[in-house]
Each structure stands twice: as C-alpha cells, then as structure tokens.
N, C-alpha and C positions, 0 to 999 in steps of 0.2 A: 613601576615599582610597587611593592606592597605598601599599603598605607601605614604610616606611623600610628602607634596606639598609645593611649593614655591610661594610667592606672585609675581604678575606682576603689571604693572602700572595701569591696569584697572580691571583685574580679578585675583584672585588666583585660586588654583586648585579645584579638585572635592570635597575636604572636606569642603571648604568654599570659597566664593568670594563675592564681592560687585558689584552690577550691576550699570548701569549709573545713577540710581536714588539714589544711596548710600545705598540701602537696602542690608543688609548682610544676607548670608545664610550659615549655617554650617551643614554638614551631621553628623550623629551619629558617635561615635568613632568606632575603629576597633573591630571585633567580639571577645567576650570573649571566652576563652577556657573552656572545661569541668572542668578542675581542678580549674579554677577561680570561676566557679559557685559553686563547692563543698566547696571552702574556704568561699565564701559569705554565703553559707548555714550554715556552722559551726559558723561563726561570728554572724549570725542572731539569734543564740540560746540564746544570752544574751539580746535580745531586748524586755524586758518587756512583756506585755500582748499579743502582736502580735505573740509571740512564741507559744501560745496555738494552733494555726493553722500553720502547716508547710508551709514554703514559696512555696513549690511545689504545695500544694493544693490552696494557694492563687493565684498562676499563673493559675492553671487549672480552677478555679471557673468561670472567665469570659468566658472561652471556652464552659462551659456547661450551661450558662444562658438560651440559647434558648431551652434547654430540661429541664428546671427547673420544669415545671409542672409535667413531667413524674417522676422526682426524688421525688417531694413532695408526689405524689400519692403513689409511692413505699414506702416511709417512713411511711405514714399513715397505709398502709397494714401491715408493719412490726411492728408498734406500737400496733395495734389491736391484731396482732398475739401474741405479748409478754403478753398482758393482758389475752388473752385466755389461755396462758401457765400456768397462776396461778390457773386456774380452777381445773386442775388435782390434784396437791398436797393438795389444800384446800378441795377438795371433798374426798380425801383419809383420811384426818384428820377427817372430818365429819363422814365418813364411819366407822372408827375404834373406835372413841370416843362415837358416839351416835347411829348410825344405827344398827351396828352389836350387841352391847349389848341389844338393844331393840327388835331385830329380826323384824324390820319394813321393810316388803318387798316392800311397795309402795315407801318409801324413798330410798330404795336400788336401785330401777329402776331409780329413779331420779338422784341419785349420779352417777350411771353407765352412764346415759345419759350425765351428765355434763363432765365426764371423756372422753367420746367419742367425744363430741363437742370440748373439749379442744384440743385433739390431731389432729382430722381431720380438724377443723377450722384453727388451727395453721399451718398445712401443706399446706392447700389451700391458705391462705393469704401470707405465706412465698413464695410459688411458684408464686403467682400473683405479689407480690412485686419484686421478682427476675426478672420476665419477663419484667415488666415495666422498671426496671433499665437497663436490657439488651438492650431493644429497644432504650432507651435514649443514652446508651453508643455507640451503633453502629452509631447513628447519629453524636455523638461527634467525633468518629474515622473518619468518612467520612469528617467532617468539618476540622479536623486536617490535613488529607492527602491533601485536596484541598488547605488549607492554606500553607502547606509546598511547594506544587507544585507552587502555586502563588508566594511564596517568592523566590523560586529558579528562577522562570521566571524573577524576578526583579533584580537578581544579575548580576554583570558585568563579562566581559571576564576573568579578573584576577582571580576571584574565581574558575571558571571552569578549568583554567589552573593549578592552584596549588592544587586542591582537586581531589583525585582519584574518579573514577566513583562509585566504590563500597561504598565509604564513603558517597557519596551524596545519594545513594539509601537506605543505611541502616536505616536511621530514618523512612522511610516509613514502615518498617517491625517491628522488635522487639520492639522498644520504643513505638510505637502506639499500638502494640498488648498488651504490658504491661498495658498501659492506659485502653485499652478495658477490660482486665481482671479485673483491679481495679474497673471499673464501674459496670461490669456485675456480678462479683462474690465476689471480695474482699470487695468492699464498702458495699453491702448489708449484708455481714457477719459481718463487723465491726459495722454497724448500729444495726443489731440484737443483737450483743454482748452488745453494749452500752445501748440500750433500755431495753433489758432483765435484765442487771445488775441493772439499776435504779429501774425498777418495782419490781424485785425480792428482792432487799434490803429493799424496802418499806414494802413488805409483810412479810419479815423476822422480821423486827422491830415490826410489829403488833403482830406476833406470840410470839416472845421472845426477848425483848430488851437486856436481859443479854447475850444471845448467839450471838446476832448481834454485840454487843460491842466487843465480843471476835474475830470477823472477822476483825475489824478495824486494828489491828496490822499487818495484812498481807499486807496492802497497802504500807507502806514505803519500805519493801524489794522489792516489785514489781517495785516501782518507781526507786529505786537505781539500780536494774538490767537493767531497761529500759535505764536509763541515761548512764550506763556503756557500754552497747552494741550498743547504737544508732549510734554513730559516726563510730564505727568499722564496723558495718554491712553496713552503708551507703558508707564508703570508699571502702569496698570489692565489693559492688554492682556496684559502678562506675568502678572498675577494670574489672568486667565481661563485662560491656557495652563497655569499651575501647577495650578489647580483641576481642569481637565479631565484632566491627567496623573495626579493623585491618584485620581480616580475610575476612570480606565482601569487603574491598578495594582490597585485594590481589585477591580475586575470580573474581571481576569485571575486573581487569586488565588481569588476566590469561585467562579468557574466550574470551575477546576481541582480544587477541594476540595469541590465541592457535595455529593457523596455523604457525606463525613465530617461536613459541617455538618449534614446531615439526621439522621445517626445521633446526633450530639451534641445535637440539638434546639435548634440555634442559628440557625435560619432567620429568626426574628423579630428577633433581635439584629442579624444581618447586614443585614436590610432597614432597620432603624433607622439603622445606620451608613451604609448606602448613601444613605438620605434626607438625612442630614447632609452627606455629600459633595456630593450633587447640589444641595442648598440652597446650599452654599458656591459652587458653580459659578454658580447662578442669581444670587446676590448679587453676585458679581464681574462677571457680564455686565450686571446691572442698573446697577451703578456706572459701567461703561464706557459704557453707552447713555445714562445721564443726562449724563455729561460731554460725550459727542459731541453730544447734543441742545443743550446750552448753547452749545457751540462753534458749531454750525450756526446757532442763533438769533442769536447776537451777530454772526456773520459776515454773515448775511443782512440784519441791521439796517444794517450798513455799505453793503451793496449797494443796499438799498431807498432809503436816504438819497441815495445817488449818483444813482439813476434819477430821484428826485423833483427833485433839484437840476438835473440836466441838462435835464429837460423844462421846468422853470421858466425856466432861463436861456436855453434854445433858443427858447422862445416869446417871450421878451423881445427876442431878436435878430430874430425874424420880425416882431414889431411895429415894430421900428425899420428894417425893410427891409434888414437886414444879413445875412439868411439866408432862403433860399427854403423854402416849405412842403415841397417834395420832399426837400430836403437834410435838414430836420429829421426827416421820417419815415424817411429812409434812415439818418440818424445814430441815431435811436431804435432802429431794427431792428438796427443793428450793436451798439448798447449792450446790448440784450437778448441778442444773439448772443454778446457778450463775457461778460456776467454769468451767463448760464444755465450754461455749463460751469464758471465760477468757483464758482457756487452749488453745483453738483454736486461740485465739487472739495472743498468742505467735508466732505461726506459721505465722499467718496473718501479724504480725508486720514485720517479716523478709521479707515476700513477698512484703509488702508495701514499704520497703526500695529499693527493686529492681524496683518497679514502680516509685519511686521518682528519681532513677538514670536514668530511661528512660525519665522522664519529664525533668530532667536537660540536657539530651542529646538533646531533642527537643528544649529546650531553647537556647542551644549553636548554633543550626542551625538557628533558627528564629531570633536570635539577630545579625547574620552576616549581615553586611551592604554593599550595592553595592558601588563600587568605583565611578561609574557613576550614578549620581542622577539627577532627573528632578527638575529643579528650580521651587519653588512654584508659580512663576509668569510667567512660560514659556508659549509662545504662538506659534501657528503653523506658518509655513512660508506662506507668502502671495503668492497667486496663480499666479498673473500676473507679478511679478517682475522677472527679469533675475537672475538666481542663480549663480552669480559670486562668485568665491572662493578666499579667501585671507588668507595667513598665516602671522601673525605679531609677531615677536620676540618669536617664538615657541621653547620651549625646553621640551624634554620628555625623561624619562629613565624608563626601566622596573624594578619594585621592588626597586626603589631608588638606583640602581647600576650605577649611572652616566648616562649622557645623551646619548641615542641611536639615537637621532635626534635633530638637531639644524637648524632651518629655520628662519633666520632673516626677510626675505621678499619673498613672492611668491604670484603671482596672476594668476588665471586661469579664463578666460572669459567663459560665457555661450556658449555652442556649440563647444568649442575647442576640438581637438583630440590630446591628450598629451600622449606620451609614457614615462615611467620611467625605466631607465636601470641602471645597476651597478652590482658590484660583490656581492656575498653572504654576508649578514650582513651589507649592505650599508645603510639600512633604507627604502628601497622601499616599502615593505609591511606596515611598521609602518606608513608611511605617509598616505596611503589609509585607515588604520584602525582608525587613528585619525580623518580623515574627516568623516567617518561613525560613529564616537563617540563610538567605542568599548572601547576606553580608553579616558581619559582626559589629556590634556597637564599639565606639571608641572608648566610652566609659559608661558606667552604670550596668544594669542587667535587665534582661527580659525573662520573666518567670512564666512557666506553663505548669499548672498543677503544683505550684510552689517550688519548682526546680528551675534553675537557670538553664536556658536552652542550650548553652555550651557544654553542659554535662549530660545532655540527652543524646543518644545515638542518632545520627542523621537519618537513617532509615525509619526509625520510630517516629521522629519529629515530622518527617515529610509524609509519612503515612497518615499521621493525625492532623496535620495542617496542610490543606490543599490550597495552593496559590495559582490562580488563573489570570494571566496577563490579558491586555486588550487585544493583542495579536497572538492567539494561541498557535502553537506549532502542531501541524499535522504531517504525517509521514507518507512516503510513497509506498503504500501498501493497501490492503483491502480496508473497507470501512470497518469490518469486524476487528481487523488487526489494530486499527487506530483506537477503537473503543476499548479493547482489552489491554493493549500495550503489555503483552507478556503475562498478564494475570490469567489464572486458570479458574475454572469453576463457573464461568458465565455461560448460560445456555443461549441458544438463538432467541428464545422467548425473552430472556433478560435484556438482550441487546435491543430487540425490537420495542420492548416496553420503554426502555430509556429513550429511544428515538421518538417514540410517541409522546413522551412527557415533554420533550423540548420542541415539539412541533415540526420535526423533519418528516413531513407527510409524504414528500416525493419518494422517499425510500420505502415507506410503508405500503404505498400503492403498488409496488413492484413485487411484493412477497418476500419470503425468506432469502431468496437468491440475491437480493439487493445487498445483503451483507458482504457479498464477495466482490462487489464492484470496487474498482481500484480508485483510490484517491491519488490524483496526479501530484508531482513534486510541489511542496509548499501549499497543497490544497488548491491549486490553480483552477480546478474545475468546479470549485464551490465559491459562492459569494462570501463576503466578509461575515455577514450575519450567519450563514450556514456553518462556516468554520467555528464561529463562537458557539453555536448550538451543539456541534459535535463535541467541543471541549467541555461544555457543561454536562452533556450526557455522560461523558467519560467520568467526570467528577461525581455524578449521581451514582454511578456504578461502584466507585471506590468508597463512597460514603465516608468522607473525612469528618472528624469531630469538630474541626474548625475550618471554615471555607472562606477564603479571601477572594472576592471578585474585584479585580483591579480594572475597571472600565470594560469588563468582559461582555457587557451587553450594549456597548456603545454603538454597534452597527445595527441594532434592532430598533424598530419603531416603538413608540411608548406603549402601545397596546401589547405587543409581543414581549417587551421587557417586563411589563406588569404580570403577564401570564407566566413567564419564566420564574420570576421571583416567587409567585404563588406556589409554583411546583416545588421550588426549593424548600419553602416553608413546610409544605406538606410531606415531601419525601425525606427531608432531614429534620425532623421535628426537634430533636435534642441537640442538634449541632449549632455551634456559634456561626453566625453569618456576619462577615465584615464586608461592606459594600462600598467600594470606592467609586465615586461618580461625579461628573460635572452637572448632571441633570437634577436640578432641585425638585422637579416635578416627581421624580422617581422615588424620593425618600419618604414620601408621606406614609407608606405602610410601615416604616421602620419605627421601632419604639425608642430609639436613641440616635442622636446625631452628634458627631464630632466635627467642629468647624476648625479648619487649620489655616494659619496665616504665617508665612515666612518661617516655616519649620516648627511652629509652636501650635498647641491646641488652645484656641482662644474662645471656644464655646463647647459646651457639653450638656446636652439635655434633650427634652422632648421637642419635636418640631414646633408645637404650639407655643412653648415657653420661649424658644429661641427667636421666633418671629417677633415676639413682643419685647424681648429684653436684650438681644445680642446685636450690636451694631454691625458686626462683620457679616452675620447671617442676613441681616436686613439689607446690607449692601449687595450681597450676592443675589438676593431676590430682586432688588432693583435693577441690577445688570441684566438679569434674565428677562425682566419685564421690558427693558429698553430694547434688548435684542429681539424679543418677540414682536 
C-alpha cells in the first residue's frame, strides 16, 4: 500500500499538499486489489440498466474506440451473413412444398443456387468479419501493452520494491492474450450468435407463430442458469488468474537468482515449490473447467428438450394438416440454426468470464498509483540559478514504519563536495534518494534552488540531479547504447573520451569499433567495477549539476576510486558532489563530511575538525582501524 503521509507547515506528502498559492493537490488513492475489483463487479450486478453491459466491457470500450470502424465493418459483415443464412432453410421449404411436387427443373436450379449462395456467402462474410475484428484486436492489444508499459514507467520506486518482477510482467502476457482472443474469436462468435438469434427468431415467427411461442419458455431456464453460474465462474476465473500470476512471480525471481540458488544447493526445494504453484494453477483451472462443463450440460439439456418438444409439436401440426412438411423442415433447420450458436454461447460464456478476469487483472495494475506524482503546476528548474540544496524539517519512513530519516536543517551550496558516512542503516542512501525524489518526504520539504522538489517537473529534476546506485543498471545493448541511453549529440570521440576518463582502457585499446560491442543482460560480461565505471562515464556525459554517488565506487580499489573522484572534480567543476561511502579513507579529499547515525545528522564539518571533536566520527575511524 502507499505510505500514509503527514502534513507539514507548508506542504504535506505525496498523496496531497498545498503549494504557496494555496492550491491543493491530491493523488488518487492506493491501488485496489483484484479481489476488490471482483467485489465491485459483483455489487454492480444490482445497478439498474447499466448491468446490461458488464463493467469489464464498459472499461474495455474506450480502449477500442480507435478501432471502432473495423469493428463496425465486421459487425455489418456478420449481420449480412446471418441474413444469408436464412436463404438455405427457406429455399429448402420452397423446394419441398412447391418445386419437387411440380417437377420444375428451372426453379430447382434457382433454389439450389440460393442454397449455394447462402452457405458460401455466409462463410465468406463470416471469414471477412473475423479478419476485420482480428486486425482491430491486434491493434488494441498493442495499445494495451504500450499503455501498461507507460503506466509502469510512471510508478514510483515503492511499487517496484514491493512487487515481484514476474508479477509485473504477467499482465503483458495472459490477460492481454485473453483480451485478444475475446476480440478476434470470442466477440465475433458472440455477435454471430446474437444476430443469428434475432434474425432466425423473426423468420421462425413468420413460418409458424405457434411453434415460435413454444420456444419462449426456454428463455427463463437459460437466464436462471446464467445467473446461477455467472458469479461462480467469474470467481473461479479470478482464481486461475491469481494462480498464474503467483507462478509468474516465482519464475521471474527464480530465473533472476538461479546462479545463487545453485550455489546454495536449493534447486530441488525451488522445484518443489514450483510444483506446488503449478499444481495450484491446475487445480484452479480444473475447478473452472468442471463448473463450465456443468453449465454447458445443463444449458444443453434445456436446448435438447426444446428441440424435442418443437419436433413433436410440429409433427402433430403436420398430422392435422395445419403445417406443411416443408415448413416443418425449414422450421427445424432454423431451430437448429438458432440453438447451435446458443449452445456454443454456453462455452463462449465461460470463456468470456476468463476474459473478464483478465480485464480485471489489467484494471488492478492500471489503477495502481505512483507514490511520487508530478504536481499539475510543476515547472522546470531555472537554468541560470545556483542549485543550492536545503532540507527543512524533513521526516521520512519506509512504508509508514517509523522515521528512517529526520533532518531538521541541512544546506548544501552549489559546487560543494560533500561526503556522507555512517554505519549500515544510518540513512545515508535515503538522503540521496529523497533528493533525487525517488521517494517523497512524509513531512517537511526539500528545496533545490529555493523551490520544493515536488513543484519541479520530474524530467527537469532528474536531469539536474544525477543519482547513481551501488549496483548500476546496464542494458542488453551496445556499449554506445548504454552510454547514450537515447540521448543524441554525442560523437564517438565523446564516448571514447568518457571511457578514457573512467579508466575503461580495455575498450580504448580496441578502437572505435569497441563502442558497438554488446553488453550482455545485466552487464554479466563486465566485472562489478567495470559496470560502475560505465555508469560514471554515462553520468559524465550527461553532466548533472548535482551528482549523488551512492556507494557507486564500492567495487573499485582505493587508487582507482581516488582517480575517479579526481576526474569528477575536474570534469564537473561547478557541480555539487554528494558522495555516500563506507570508506573513510576515501573522504579525505572532500571539503565537508556529514556523519549520520540512526537517521540523523550527528556531525557536519571538515574531516580534520570531525576527527578531533565528533565522537561518532571517531568511533567510525576506530572501527575502520580495528577491521584493518
């Protein structure tokens, strides 16, 4: 869940705050769970006429509006195909009652031609309608996947920390595939069934109103069955989606940590756990299939009873000369034509419930709200102003578990070189992440150039404030692609110069072609130190005005680290450097040190002053000496 926020004197947290103009802004509430969406779906069943269209389809409709012309064209094809389907039984009636008794060969050829046109035209139009819907659905699936990706891009660090990788990836697969099936196969089938039922009932009424009236009592049992099974099938379809999502989460974690699992000798235990998760998926699918089978059997019992009654009653009318044999044959053909799509609709209905479960899963992801939101009136940072940093009465805690950081007052001037030291868990990294606005404060404010960071556009803030973690992320693309990351304007000379500055000489020795060498997934063909060097080279190219190195040189030896820091001093002379480190030996070139202890700044000054006067810093020095 999104952290609860507390008000401050000028701003409250990320969920809502008032700016200096008194304008309030509140972010949407925390993301609903899939179970909550299912509950809402059940509650909405009692909401009047809107219930005629399931809420999942009401959600999906705006997503398909761009492809509406394709769907309308498909519907017209299916409608004409349904009318063509009437030609065959009506031609058979004409053939039996009029043409065959008269031995009229010319009309016989015409009737046979009508029957041929009926079957062939229906097949062609149904195929064309299905193709048009398929094209529209593929475009919808593409739009949905891009929307999901764009929404994930907007979410905050909190979401990615608490959500397994597999769970984030799962909506891109099965749920959207279900929507695609719904549009490309299921929806055309449902449309064919609906249009065919309406057209066929009209023709049956013209042929024999008496027999048509006998069909009407079949409708209430069908509706009762539908109502009885709807919620159960929907609930079991949600269980299938949840089981698949759990296994997808496990699989993403398992694959990403497979090497460590092998080293720990836990492959057998992981396989057992995977078997349990897959067995849960099979059991949930089995329960859904059994319920769907019972639904289909009971529904077809109603249909079979209706066919038997109609044939018996129709035959009695023929015996009494109140109905011709041709009319009975045509009526029976229309009845089969009516009940065949209705029988298939039973199967399609259970499949539609799985599609709706997929839609509800997509909704649960798309309704997740970022904890860090951009203010509607946010503005970029001014280019000419010094980016002085100020913390004012800042308090912050992860997931509402008490404050992990308390900074009543802190100022860092543009161009300062500041080191932050302290024991593990002291809050060093948290301070840097708050400055880069990976999180928002619970109370207080962080100012950059005199402006609260929550009123600065995120693009502008993150262009000005570069944050490099201890384990920088590299991508499965070329070295040049990793250095540029979409930025244009860098020449090969710029890239090679950046590599030279950070000491990646193994690439320099291979010439300009080395920039096209591929970095393997997660930078697996580089050492930890080389990955950190590439990340620092990337930062030097982007030239941020504030650079936060959060243990980013931890995999380098002291000499290499010292050289890298000297390069940063030289290449970014006017930028502020905030250097988070455990290595006290590395802080000697820094003009200022912040000592942190249990989320608070307990020392602030020059290294020489802190050595003499600060007990916390002295304790850290003593621990380093003991470990050395």
